[in-house]
Kinemage of the C-alpha trace (Angstrom):
@kinemage 1
@onewidth
@group {chain A} dominant
@subgroup {mainchain}
@vectorlist {calphas} color= white
{ca met a 1} P -38.680 -17.709 20.663
{ca glu a 2} L -41.636 -18.806 18.129
{ca val a 3} L -44.888 -18.523 19.651
{ca arg a 4} L -47.876 -20.705 17.409
{ca gly a 5} L -51.425 -19.444 17.623
{ca lys a 6} L -52.724 -16.740 20.054
{ca glu a 7} L -54.413 -19.344 22.618
{ca ser a 8} L -51.930 -21.860 22.146
{ca ser a 9} L -50.611 -23.460 25.184
{ca trp a 10} L -47.239 -24.903 23.513
{ca phe a 11} L -44.197 -23.004 22.088
{ca ile a 12} L -40.626 -23.424 20.096
{ca val a 13} L -37.759 -22.376 21.345
{ca glu a 14} L -34.522 -22.592 19.006
{ca glu a 15} L -30.689 -22.525 20.383
{ca trp a 16} L -28.148 -21.005 18.079
{ca ser a 17} L -24.576 -20.879 18.407
{ca gly a 18} L -21.889 -18.678 17.011
{ca ser a 19} L -19.570 -15.736 17.865
{ca ala a 20} L -21.249 -13.365 15.746
{ca ser a 21} L -24.915 -12.690 14.633
{ca thr a 22} L -23.560 -13.600 11.120
{ca lys a 23} L -22.333 -16.645 11.813
{ca leu a 24} L -24.735 -18.316 13.895
{ca ser a 25} L -25.876 -22.319 13.219
{ca arg a 26} L -28.888 -23.548 14.856
{ca thr a 27} L -27.931 -26.503 17.245
{ca ala a 28} L -31.332 -27.446 18.738
{ca thr a 29} L -35.172 -26.997 18.818
{ca ile a 30} L -36.944 -27.281 21.816
{ca thr a 31} L -40.772 -28.001 21.705
{ca ala a 32} L -42.656 -27.589 24.588
{ca ser a 33} L -46.573 -28.373 25.508
{ca pro a 34} L -48.259 -28.769 29.037
{ca ser a 35} L -47.411 -32.306 29.136
{ca ser a 36} L -44.419 -32.957 27.365
{ca ile a 37} L -40.921 -31.363 26.400
{ca ala a 38} L -39.330 -32.605 23.277
{ca ile a 39} L -35.551 -31.730 22.138
{ca arg a 40} L -34.549 -32.117 18.703
{ca arg a 41} L -30.664 -31.472 18.061
{ca ser a 42} L -29.442 -30.309 14.853
{ca gly a 43} L -25.847 -31.865 13.443
{ca ser a 44} L -24.050 -34.113 15.160
{ca arg a 45} L -21.471 -33.398 18.231
{ca phe a 46} L -18.334 -33.746 15.752
{ca asn a 47} L -19.664 -30.932 13.687
{ca gln a 48} L -20.263 -28.961 16.559
{ca val a 49} L -16.927 -29.275 17.938
{ca trp a 50} L -15.527 -28.775 14.553
{ca arg a 51} L -17.496 -25.523 14.152
{ca arg a 52} L -15.698 -24.216 17.457
{ca ile a 53} L -12.216 -24.963 16.473
{ca pro a 54} L -11.778 -21.625 14.602
{ca gln a 55} L -12.778 -19.799 17.594
{ca ala a 56} L -9.444 -20.576 18.967
{ca phe a 57} L -7.796 -18.638 16.026
{ca val a 58} L -9.941 -16.115 14.749
{ca pro a 59} L -11.515 -12.946 17.196
{ca glu a 60} L -14.780 -12.992 18.199
{ca gly a 61} L -17.267 -11.241 16.081
{ca ser a 62} L -14.890 -11.131 12.833
{ca pro a 63} L -14.959 -9.749 10.485
{ca ser a 64} L -17.184 -6.774 11.697
{ca ser a 65} L -15.084 -6.641 14.929
{ca val a 66} L -11.590 -5.919 13.280
{ca thr a 67} L -10.510 -3.714 10.521
{ca pro a 68} L -10.427 -4.584 6.806
{ca asp a 69} L -6.700 -5.002 6.662
{ca tyr a 70} L -6.539 -7.617 9.528
{ca val a 71} L -7.280 -10.868 7.530
{ca pro a 72} L -4.580 -10.005 4.493
{ca phe a 73} L -1.885 -8.847 7.215
{ca gln a 74} L -2.238 -11.969 9.179
{ca ile a 75} L -2.111 -14.289 6.231
{ca trp a 76} L 1.379 -12.503 5.140
{ca asp a 77} L 2.320 -12.701 8.599
{ca ser a 78} L 1.665 -16.133 9.217
{ca leu a 79} L 3.635 -17.133 5.708
{ca gln a 80} L 6.581 -14.979 7.171
{ca gly a 81} L 6.212 -16.619 10.645
{ca leu a 82} L 6.196 -20.244 8.965
{ca ser a 83} L 9.438 -19.420 6.923
{ca thr a 84} L 11.246 -17.833 9.725
{ca tyr a 85} L 10.597 -21.030 11.698
{ca val a 86} L 12.175 -23.292 9.151
{ca arg a 87} L 15.087 -21.102 8.962
{ca thr a 88} L 15.743 -21.323 12.580
{ca met a 89} L 16.033 -25.166 12.798
{ca leu a 90} L 18.929 -24.682 10.064
{ca ser a 91} L 20.724 -22.089 11.767
{ca thr a 92} L 20.364 -23.631 15.308
{ca gln a 93} L 21.702 -26.902 13.790
{ca ala a 94} L 24.930 -25.086 12.523
{ca leu a 95} L 25.089 -23.041 15.989
{ca leu a 96} L 24.942 -26.213 17.925
{ca gly a 97} L 27.527 -27.680 15.534
{ca ala a 98} L 29.760 -25.065 16.100
{ca ile a 99} L 29.579 -25.054 19.910
{ca gly a 100} L 30.415 -28.533 20.014
{ca val a 101} L 27.351 -30.666 20.544
{ca gly a 102} L 28.060 -34.001 19.651
{ca glu a 103} L 32.007 -33.731 19.724
{ca lys a 104} L 34.135 -35.466 22.667
{ca ser a 105} L 36.397 -32.666 22.728
{ca ala a 106} L 33.715 -30.279 23.566
{ca thr a 107} L 33.208 -29.311 27.326
{ca val a 108} L 30.254 -28.448 28.849
{ca ile a 109} L 31.851 -25.354 30.769
{ca gly a 110} L 32.855 -23.861 27.364
{ca ala a 111} L 29.955 -24.361 25.560
{ca thr a 112} L 27.714 -22.912 28.688
{ca phe a 113} L 29.938 -19.911 28.871
{ca gln a 114} L 29.769 -19.161 25.008
{ca trp a 115} L 25.932 -19.403 25.155
{ca phe a 116} L 25.918 -17.117 28.346
{ca leu a 117} L 27.659 -14.430 26.550
{ca arg a 118} L 25.285 -14.836 23.601
{ca asp a 119} L 22.352 -14.300 25.570
{ca leu a 120} L 24.174 -11.580 27.764
{ca thr a 121} L 24.754 -9.710 24.475
{ca gly a 122} L 21.195 -9.639 23.477
{ca met a 123} L 19.909 -8.591 26.871
{ca leu a 124} L 22.031 -5.703 26.858
{ca gly a 125} L 21.225 -4.840 23.319
{ca gly a 126} L 17.406 -4.858 23.799
{ca val a 127} L 17.713 -2.571 26.743
{ca met a 128} L 20.047 -0.037 24.946
{ca phe a 129} L 17.465 -0.322 21.717
{ca thr a 130} L 14.861 0.408 24.099
{ca phe a 131} L 16.547 3.434 25.447
{ca tyr a 132} L 17.196 4.946 22.133
{ca gln a 133} L 14.300 3.968 20.088
{ca gly a 134} L 11.694 3.060 22.466
{ca ser a 135} L 9.710 6.050 22.202
{ca asn a 136} L 9.818 6.500 18.519
{ca leu a 137} L 8.369 2.916 17.507
{ca asp a 138} L 4.769 4.195 17.736
{ca ser a 139} L 5.243 6.707 15.098
{ca asn a 140} L 6.788 4.564 12.322
{ca ala a 141} L 5.149 1.203 13.222
{ca lys a 142} L 5.094 -0.166 9.598
{ca met a 143} L 8.652 0.766 9.483
{ca trp a 144} L 10.105 -0.709 12.267
{ca arg a 145} L 7.823 -4.037 11.925
{ca leu a 146} L 9.903 -4.686 8.801
{ca ile a 147} L 13.258 -3.241 10.070
{ca ala a 148} L 12.633 -6.016 12.825
{ca asp a 149} L 12.108 -8.618 10.808
{ca leu a 150} L 14.918 -7.792 8.760
{ca met a 151} L 17.374 -7.892 11.717
{ca asn a 152} L 16.014 -11.295 12.681
{ca asp a 153} L 17.084 -12.440 9.113
{ca leu a 154} L 20.518 -11.062 9.950
{ca gly a 155} L 20.654 -12.465 13.272
{ca met a 156} L 19.996 -15.798 11.831
{ca leu a 157} L 22.568 -15.223 9.109
{ca met a 158} L 25.177 -14.843 11.676
{ca asp a 159} L 24.300 -17.922 13.297
{ca leu a 160} L 24.526 -20.000 10.261
{ca val a 161} L 27.859 -18.451 9.069
{ca ser a 162} L 29.141 -18.682 12.730
{ca pro a 163} L 30.956 -22.143 12.130
{ca leu a 164} L 33.143 -20.863 9.117
{ca phe a 165} L 34.904 -18.298 11.339
{ca pro a 166} L 35.984 -20.573 14.581
{ca ser a 167} L 38.373 -17.754 15.768
{ca ala a 168} L 35.661 -15.324 15.669
{ca phe a 169} L 32.993 -17.684 16.602
{ca val a 170} L 32.099 -15.906 19.674
{ca phe a 171} L 32.062 -12.530 18.105
{ca val a 172} L 29.668 -13.559 15.492
{ca val a 173} L 27.184 -15.241 17.530
{ca cys a 174} L 27.193 -12.171 20.068
{ca leu a 175} L 26.807 -9.970 16.939
{ca gly a 176} L 23.683 -12.203 15.902
{ca ser a 177} L 22.012 -12.149 19.288
{ca leu a 178} L 22.441 -8.366 19.362
{ca ser a 179} L 20.604 -8.138 15.984
{ca arg a 180} L 17.598 -10.426 17.037
{ca ser a 181} L 17.259 -8.333 20.522
{ca phe a 182} L 16.706 -5.510 18.304
{ca thr a 183} L 13.824 -7.553 16.646
{ca gly a 184} L 12.321 -8.741 19.817
{ca val a 185} L 11.759 -5.085 21.035
{ca ala a 186} L 10.601 -3.551 17.789
{ca ser a 187} L 8.539 -6.399 16.785
{ca gly a 188} L 6.622 -6.838 20.539
{ca ala a 189} L 5.987 -2.848 20.614
{ca thr a 190} L 4.673 -2.456 16.887
{ca arg a 191} L 2.644 -5.487 17.396
{ca ala a 192} L 1.079 -3.701 20.352
{ca ala a 193} L 0.254 -0.262 18.307
{ca leu a 194} L -1.110 -2.700 15.317
{ca thr a 195} L -3.251 -4.898 17.553
{ca gln a 196} L -4.982 -1.644 18.892
{ca his a 197} L -5.552 -0.378 15.177
{ca phe a 198} L -7.239 -3.770 14.458
{ca ala a 199} L -9.429 -3.529 17.348
{ca leu a 200} L -12.825 -2.035 16.703
{ca gln a 201} L -14.869 -3.027 19.331
{ca asp a 202} L -12.135 -2.604 22.374
{ca asn a 203} L -11.321 -6.306 21.811
{ca ala a 204} L -7.513 -5.871 21.749
{ca ala a 205} L -6.991 -8.547 24.316
{ca asp a 206} L -8.979 -11.074 22.549
{ca ile a 207} L -7.319 -9.979 19.173
{ca ser a 208} L -3.701 -10.555 21.022
{ca ala a 209} L -4.719 -13.972 22.310
{ca lys a 210} L -5.814 -15.223 19.039
{ca glu a 211} L -2.693 -14.077 16.913
{ca gly a 212} L -0.865 -15.859 19.781
{ca ser a 213} L -2.649 -19.152 18.916
{ca gln a 214} L -2.001 -18.482 14.903
{ca glu a 215} L 1.720 -17.749 15.937
{ca thr a 216} L 1.804 -20.894 17.985
{ca leu a 217} L -0.024 -23.046 14.982
{ca ala a 218} L 2.743 -21.407 12.514
{ca thr a 219} L 5.366 -22.099 14.950
{ca met a 220} L 4.708 -26.078 15.240
{ca ile a 221} L 4.417 -26.420 11.556
{ca gly a 222} L 7.393 -24.603 10.805
{ca met a 223} L 9.270 -26.580 13.305
{ca ala a 224} L 8.189 -29.905 12.026
{ca leu a 225} L 8.941 -28.523 8.291
{ca gly a 226} L 12.390 -27.192 9.662
{ca met a 227} L 13.167 -30.686 11.279
{ca leu a 228} L 12.486 -32.459 7.855
{ca leu a 229} L 14.513 -29.912 5.849
{ca ala a 230} L 17.391 -29.976 8.409
{ca arg a 231} L 17.345 -33.600 8.362
{ca phe a 232} L 17.450 -33.904 4.207
{ca thr a 233} L 20.153 -31.289 4.085
{ca met a 234} L 22.633 -32.520 6.689
{ca gly a 235} L 26.241 -32.638 5.351
{ca his a 236} L 25.271 -30.844 2.241
{ca pro a 237} L 26.117 -26.961 2.595
{ca ile a 238} L 25.276 -26.064 -0.712
{ca ala a 239} L 21.716 -27.343 -0.232
{ca ile a 240} L 21.565 -25.790 3.169
{ca trp a 241} L 22.626 -22.371 1.859
{ca leu a 242} L 20.167 -22.598 -1.115
{ca ser a 243} L 17.407 -23.598 1.503
{ca phe a 244} L 18.236 -20.790 3.933
{ca leu a 245} L 18.665 -18.012 1.268
{ca ser a 246} L 15.419 -18.941 -0.894
{ca leu a 247} L 13.626 -18.890 2.385
{ca thr a 248} L 14.988 -15.818 3.319
{ca ile a 249} L 14.030 -14.122 0.161
{ca phe a 250} L 10.149 -15.309 0.787
{ca his a 251} L 10.388 -14.071 4.312
{ca met a 252} L 11.369 -10.225 2.961
{ca tyr a 253} L 8.673 -10.523 0.365
{ca ala a 254} L 5.895 -11.754 2.793
{ca asn a 255} L 7.107 -9.079 5.266
{ca tyr a 256} L 6.929 -6.342 2.703
{ca asn a 257} L 3.238 -7.187 1.560
{ca ala a 258} L 2.352 -7.780 5.151
{ca val a 259} L 2.930 -4.374 6.177
{ca arg a 260} L 1.867 -3.016 2.574
{ca cys a 261} L -1.584 -4.331 3.396
{ca leu a 262} L -1.859 -2.081 6.817
{ca ser a 263} L -4.325 1.260 6.070
{ca leu a 264} L -3.269 2.955 9.635
{ca thr a 265} L -5.625 5.744 10.459
{ca thr a 266} L -3.437 7.436 12.917
{ca leu a 267} L -1.170 10.630 11.843
{ca asn a 268} L 2.299 10.479 11.720
{ca cys a 269} L 4.726 13.109 9.954
{ca glu a 270} L 4.713 11.204 6.801
{ca arg a 271} L 1.150 10.668 6.387
{ca ser a 272} L 0.293 14.303 7.711
{ca ser a 273} L 2.626 15.677 4.878
{ca ile a 274} L 1.006 13.502 2.190
{ca leu a 275} L -2.539 14.456 3.398
{ca leu a 276} L -1.724 18.082 3.581
{ca gln a 277} L 0.326 18.501 0.134
{ca his a 278} L -3.028 16.638 -1.644
{ca phe a 279} L -5.268 18.954 0.399
{ca met a 280} L -3.773 22.193 -0.698
{ca lys a 281} L -3.849 21.272 -4.259
{ca thr a 282} L -7.190 20.050 -4.480
{ca gly a 283} L -9.233 20.699 -1.279
{ca gln a 284} L -9.801 16.887 -0.665
{ca val a 285} L -8.464 14.630 1.944
{ca leu a 286} L -7.259 11.361 0.926
{ca ser a 287} L -8.706 7.955 2.645
{ca pro a 288} L -6.287 5.972 5.069
{ca lys a 289} L -5.971 3.106 1.903
{ca gln a 290} L -5.147 5.571 -0.358
{ca val a 291} L -2.216 7.113 1.935
{ca ser a 292} L -0.999 3.306 2.621
{ca gly a 293} L 0.072 2.994 -0.933
{ca met a 294} L 2.003 6.678 -0.941
{ca glu a 295} L 4.049 6.258 2.291
{ca his a 296} L 7.436 4.463 2.680
{ca val a 297} L 7.668 1.236 4.722
{ca leu a 298} L 11.715 1.648 4.687
{ca pro a 299} L 13.690 4.698 5.753
{ca leu a 300} L 14.013 7.474 3.636
{ca trp a 301} L 17.497 7.609 3.402
{ca ile a 302} L 17.338 3.854 1.740
{ca thr a 303} L 15.301 5.534 -0.844
{ca ser a 304} L 16.694 8.990 -1.347
{ca trp a 305} L 17.816 8.266 -5.055
{ca ser a 306} L 13.867 8.487 -5.398
{ca ser a 307} L 12.527 11.588 -6.870
{ca lys a 308} L 9.118 10.849 -4.725
{ca ala a 309} L 10.803 11.130 -1.651
{ca thr a 310} L 11.784 15.034 -2.139
{ca asn a 311} L 8.004 15.862 -2.188
{ca phe a 312} L 7.812 15.119 1.183
{ca leu a 313} L 7.603 17.954 3.184
{ca his a 314} L 8.014 16.608 6.710
{ca thr a 315} L 11.536 16.062 6.158
{ca arg a 316} L 12.368 19.580 6.591
{ca val a 317} L 10.391 20.093 9.685
{ca arg a 318} L 12.165 19.945 13.046
{ca ile a 319} L 9.805 19.334 16.055
{ca gly a 320} L 10.428 19.833 19.662
{ca val a 321} L 13.526 22.190 18.960
{ca arg a 322} L 15.789 23.267 22.142
{ca val a 323} L 15.853 26.747 22.644
{ca ser a 324} L 19.532 27.189 23.751
{ca ser a 325} L 20.563 25.069 20.663
{ca leu a 326} L 19.796 28.117 18.308
{ca asn a 327} L 22.098 30.508 17.125
{ca his a 328} L 22.323 34.072 17.471
{ca his a 329} L 20.418 34.935 14.657
{ca glu a 330} L 18.039 32.254 15.253
{ca met a 331} L 17.395 33.496 19.144
{ca his a 332} L 16.619 36.835 17.819
{ca ser a 333} L 13.999 35.778 15.395
{ca phe a 334} L 12.836 33.558 18.195
{ca leu a 335} L 12.534 36.582 20.653
{ca gln a 336} L 10.770 38.833 18.139
{ca cys a 337} L 8.143 35.852 17.271
{ca ala a 338} L 7.568 35.121 21.019
{ca gly a 339} L 6.708 38.755 21.723
{ca ser a 340} L 4.647 39.202 18.506
{ca gln a 341} L 2.291 36.917 16.786
{ca tyr a 342} L 2.944 33.770 18.850
{ca leu a 343} L 2.716 35.433 22.041
{ca lys a 344} L -0.508 33.446 23.152
{ca ala a 345} L 0.336 30.492 21.115
{ca lys a 346} L 1.341 27.044 22.132
{ca tyr a 347} L 4.148 26.604 19.790
{ca leu a 348} L 6.597 28.786 17.904
{ca leu a 349} L 8.024 28.608 14.213
{ca leu a 350} L 11.453 29.403 13.388
{ca glu a 351} L 12.095 29.494 9.378
{ca gln a 352} L 15.895 29.274 8.378
{ca lys a 353} L 17.173 28.298 4.956
{ca gly a 354} L 13.890 26.120 3.908
{ca ile a 355} L 13.951 24.431 7.433
{ca val a 356} L 11.327 25.171 9.834
{ca asn a 357} L 11.921 24.500 13.687
{ca ile a 358} L 9.194 23.974 15.868
{ca val a 359} L 9.741 25.029 19.687
{ca met a 360} L 6.500 23.825 21.561
{ca his a 361} L 5.070 25.555 24.632
{ca lys a 362} L 5.442 23.644 27.934
{ca asp a 363} L 1.636 23.661 28.331
{ca ser a 364} L 1.170 22.291 24.697
{ca thr a 365} L -1.191 19.448 24.509
{ca gly a 366} L -1.730 16.723 21.542
{ca thr a 367} L -3.904 18.823 19.466
{ca asp a 368} L -1.637 21.822 19.834
{ca ile a 369} L 1.498 19.812 18.691
{ca leu a 370} L -0.684 18.569 15.542
{ca gln a 371} L -1.604 22.102 14.930
{ca ala a 372} L 1.837 23.246 15.154
{ca phe a 373} L 3.190 20.530 12.764
{ca val a 374} L 0.520 21.367 10.004
{ca his a 375} L 1.367 24.941 10.326
{ca ala a 376} L 4.988 23.988 9.937
{ca leu a 377} L 4.260 22.155 6.820
{ca val a 378} L 2.248 25.050 5.374
{ca met a 379} L 5.284 27.174 5.699
{ca val a 380} L 7.571 24.987 4.166
{ca asn a 381} L 5.163 24.615 1.369
{ca leu a 382} L 4.902 28.249 0.922
{ca val a 383} L 8.579 28.903 1.432
{ca asp a 384} L 9.016 26.943 -1.880
{ca lys a 385} L 6.894 29.671 -3.694
{ca asp a 386} L 8.728 32.525 -2.846
{ca thr a 387} L 5.931 33.990 -0.849
{ca ser a 388} L 5.887 35.649 2.423
{ca ala a 389} L 5.807 32.332 4.142
{ca asp a 390} L 5.051 33.438 7.816
{ca ile a 391} L 2.170 35.953 6.932
{ca glu a 392} L 0.660 33.384 4.270
{ca ser a 393} L 1.122 30.450 6.599
{ca phe a 394} L -0.945 32.254 9.211
{ca ser a 395} L -3.450 32.894 6.877
{ca trp a 396} L -3.943 29.631 5.646
{ca met a 397} L -4.040 28.017 9.007
{ca asp a 398} L -7.126 30.764 9.895
{ca lys a 399} L -8.912 29.791 6.619
{ca his a 400} L -8.359 26.100 6.203
{ca tyr a 401} L -7.199 24.402 9.106
{ca glu a 402} L -10.245 23.730 11.175
{ca asn a 403} L -12.141 22.216 7.629
{ca phe a 404} L -8.786 20.304 6.988
{ca val a 405} L -9.679 18.582 10.580
{ca leu a 406} L -13.126 18.117 10.096
{ca lys a 407} L -12.682 16.476 6.599
{ca leu a 408} L -9.637 14.287 8.173
{ca gln a 409} L -12.211 13.102 10.846
{ca ser a 410} L -14.952 12.110 8.293
{ca ser a 411} L -12.476 10.283 6.224
{ca gly a 412} L -11.683 8.298 9.180
{ca trp a 413} L -8.538 9.677 10.550
{ca lys a 414} L -7.530 10.180 14.215
{ca val a 415} L -6.797 13.730 15.029
{ca glu a 416} L -6.334 13.582 18.687
{ca arg a 417} L -2.754 13.820 18.281
{ca leu a 418} L 0.270 13.504 16.108
{ca leu a 419} L 2.560 10.367 16.587
{ca ser a 420} L 6.252 11.948 16.520
{ca ser a 421} L 9.495 11.266 18.234
{ca ser a 422} L 9.607 12.241 21.975
{ca ile a 423} L 9.327 15.844 22.513
{ca ile a 424} L 11.614 16.392 25.212
{ca trp a 425} L 12.390 20.232 25.200
{ca arg a 426} L 9.718 22.604 25.738
{ca ala a 427} L 9.814 26.380 26.330
{ca asn a 428} L 7.631 29.273 27.983
{ca trp a 429} L 7.525 32.520 27.003
{ca val a 430} L 5.895 35.784 28.134
{ca ser a 431} L 6.224 39.370 27.614
{ca arg a 432} L 6.438 42.028 29.973
{ca pro a 433} L 7.495 45.794 30.355
{ca leu a 434} L 11.008 46.426 30.707
{ca asp a 435} L 10.671 48.102 33.892
{ca glu a 436} L 9.002 45.243 35.503
{ca lys a 437} L 11.227 42.971 37.768
{ca leu a 438} L 11.368 39.270 36.122
{ca asp a 439} L 11.114 36.291 38.604
C-alpha cells in the first residue's frame, strides 16, 4: 500500500502475482478516494494466463525452495525420459507383432495368456527385488537410480528381440518384464529419496507433484515422436535397430550426467570414507559438490580395475556382524574387547587381516552407528601404517571426532545418521564377577 500525504484521504493499492518474492509481477493498481475507486490492470489476460503455465511444472518458490542441483538434474532426467518413451513405441510395436496382433492365425486367448505371464513375472520380480534390496536403496540412491534405467534398457531390448526367437518368445518377454520390474522398484524408491534431498522448505509434496507434470509432458512428446519414428521405420529392421541403439546410447549418457549432477548431503559408506581420508590428511572437510565428483555411481566391482577404487576404506569395513558367525579366534578377541575398552560403548570393533568387523549394541542409535563406522575407517587407515591400530584409533577418536563432526555440519552435511545396509544383527555385552549367576 502506498499512502500519499499525511493528511491525504486517498491511497493506492498495488496487486502483485507470483509464487516467489523474486518472481512477482504487478497485475493491477487500485486508486481509492472518498468519492471513487479506479482499477487499472497491467498487461492482458493472455499474458497473465501465460505466466501461470510454468507453475504447473516448476516448484513454488523456485529456485530458493530447491537445491542448486535440482535444475540440471531435471533437465537431464527429462531428456532421458523422452528417449525412453520414443524407444517404448519401437519395442511395443515389435512385441505386439510377435504376439500376433494383425494376424488372422493369432487367437485372443493365446495373446492374453502370454501377456498375463509377462505381467505376472514382473510382479513377482518386483516383490523379490524389494525383499532383497529394498532397505539398501537409500544408502546408494545415485547408483540404484542409474542401475534402474540400465535395467529398463535391457527390458526394452528383450521386447525388441523377442520376435527373433519365436520358440523362446515367452521366456524372452518374461525376462524383459523381470528386468523392468527392478526398474519400477528402484526408480520409485530412489526418486523419493532425491525428492527429500531437493526440498529445502519442507516442500517435498510440491516437488513430487511438479515432477509428475514434467514427466507427463515428456511422455506426451516422446509418444508423439515415437509414433512418427515407428511409422517411418515400419518394415525396415535396420532403421529400427539403428534408431533404438542410438536412443539407448543417448539415454545412458543422459542418465549418467543426471546422477553426476547430484550433490547429496547425506552420509553413506563411500562418502564417509572420502571425507575422512581427506580430513585425516588436511584437517579440512570437503563440500558435498566436491565429494559428488569423487564418488562412484556404478558398483565398485564394475570399476575394480581402477586404482582409484582401492583407496576407499569402506570396502574393508563390515557393519552389523553377527556374533555367532565369528570363528574361535575372533570370538576370543570379541570377549576380550567387550570386557575392556568397549565395556560401556555402543559398538565393538574387531580387526582381522585388514578387515574391521563392527558389532553394534542392541541399544545403539543412528549417531552411534555413524561413530562406529568412522572409528572403523580410522582403524583401517592406521592398520596400513603398521601402527598399534586399536590404541591409536581410540586416541584419534578422542582428539578429533567431535571436531570432524562439527566441520561436517558447517559444510552442509547431515550427521544424524549413516545411510548403510540394514543392520539386522546386534548384540549386548555385560561384565560380571565369575561367582555371580547369569540370568
